[in-house]
C-alpha positions as CSV (number, residue, x, y, z in Angstrom):
1,M,153.2,54.2,116.6
2,M,154.1,57.9,117.0
3,L,154.1,60.5,114.4
4,K,157.6,63.1,114.2
5,H,156.6,66.3,113.3
6,N,159.2,68.3,111.4
7,C,159.4,71.9,112.7
8,S,162.9,73.1,111.0
9,T,161.5,75.6,108.5
10,V,161.0,78.5,110.1
11,A,160.5,81.8,108.4
12,T,163.2,84.0,108.2
13,P,163.6,87.8,107.7
14,P,164.6,89.0,104.3
15,D,168.0,89.5,104.2
16,Q,170.2,92.3,101.5
17,T,170.0,89.1,99.0
18,D,166.7,88.6,98.9
19,A,166.0,92.5,98.6
20,R,168.2,92.6,95.6
21,H,167.0,89.5,93.7
22,L,163.3,91.2,94.1
23,S,164.4,94.4,92.7
24,E,166.3,92.6,89.7
25,L,163.1,90.4,89.4
26,I,160.9,93.9,89.0
27,D,163.4,95.2,87.0
28,E,163.0,92.5,84.6
29,N,159.3,92.0,84.7
30,P,157.6,95.1,85.6
31,W,154.3,93.5,84.6
32,L,154.7,91.6,87.6
33,I,153.6,94.8,89.9
34,P,149.8,95.0,88.1
35,A,149.6,91.4,88.3
36,T,150.4,91.0,91.8
37,V,147.9,93.8,93.2
38,M,145.4,92.2,91.2
39,L,145.7,88.9,92.4
40,E,145.3,90.8,96.0
41,I,142.2,93.0,94.7
42,I,140.0,90.1,92.8
43,P,139.7,88.4,96.1
44,I,138.9,91.2,98.1
45,T,136.3,92.3,95.5
46,V,134.5,89.0,95.8
47,I,134.5,88.8,99.3
48,A,133.1,92.4,99.6
49,H,130.7,91.7,96.9
50,G,129.2,88.4,98.7
51,F,128.8,90.4,102.0
52,W,126.8,93.1,100.5
53,K,124.7,90.6,98.4
54,N,124.7,88.6,101.7
55,R,123.3,91.8,103.6
56,Q,120.9,92.7,101.0
57,L,119.4,89.3,100.6
58,K,119.0,88.9,104.7
59,K,117.2,92.5,104.4
60,Q,114.7,90.8,101.9
61,L,114.0,87.9,104.0
62,Q,113.6,89.8,107.5
63,I,110.6,92.2,105.0
64,E,109.4,88.8,103.7
65,R,109.1,87.2,107.0
66,E,107.5,90.5,108.2
67,R,105.0,90.3,105.5
68,T,104.1,87.1,105.9
69,K,103.8,87.3,109.9
70,Q,101.2,90.3,109.0
71,M,99.3,88.4,106.6
72,Q,98.9,85.5,109.0
73,I,97.5,88.2,111.8
74,N,95.5,89.9,109.3
75,R,93.5,86.5,108.1
76,F,92.0,86.2,111.5
77,R,90.7,89.6,111.9
78,P,86.7,90.5,111.1
79,G,86.2,91.5,107.9
80,H,89.6,90.6,106.2
81,H,89.5,87.9,103.6
82,D,93.2,86.8,102.0
83,G,94.8,90.2,103.9
84,Q,92.2,92.3,102.0
85,P,89.5,94.1,103.6
86,R,86.2,93.6,101.4
87,P,82.7,95.0,102.3
88,L,80.1,92.5,103.0
89,A,78.3,93.0,99.3
90,D,81.4,91.8,98.1
91,H,81.2,88.8,99.7
92,P,79.9,86.1,97.1
93,H,77.7,84.2,99.6
94,H,75.7,87.6,100.8
95,G,73.2,88.7,98.2
96,P,71.4,91.8,98.3
97,F,68.2,90.1,100.1
98,H,70.2,87.8,102.3
99,H,68.8,89.1,105.4
């Protein structure tokens, strides 16, 4: 079974009748201009906010990954414990008369 597509509806450029009708519509309803502008601005604002928030979160994730990487590197350095350097006297298993 074959499906046929109907492509008979093609956009035509506006003619004088359409322009006059649009002008009359705006004259009768001037509130349409700000309402239409708001309908265009709201999605753009949401998209821009989402873009900046996504960028901020990516940067925060990059910082956290680097911090985690540095903590992993510091774990295996001599004299470091939990990423923080500690003097030997502060270790719980080292007493003053250990040696």
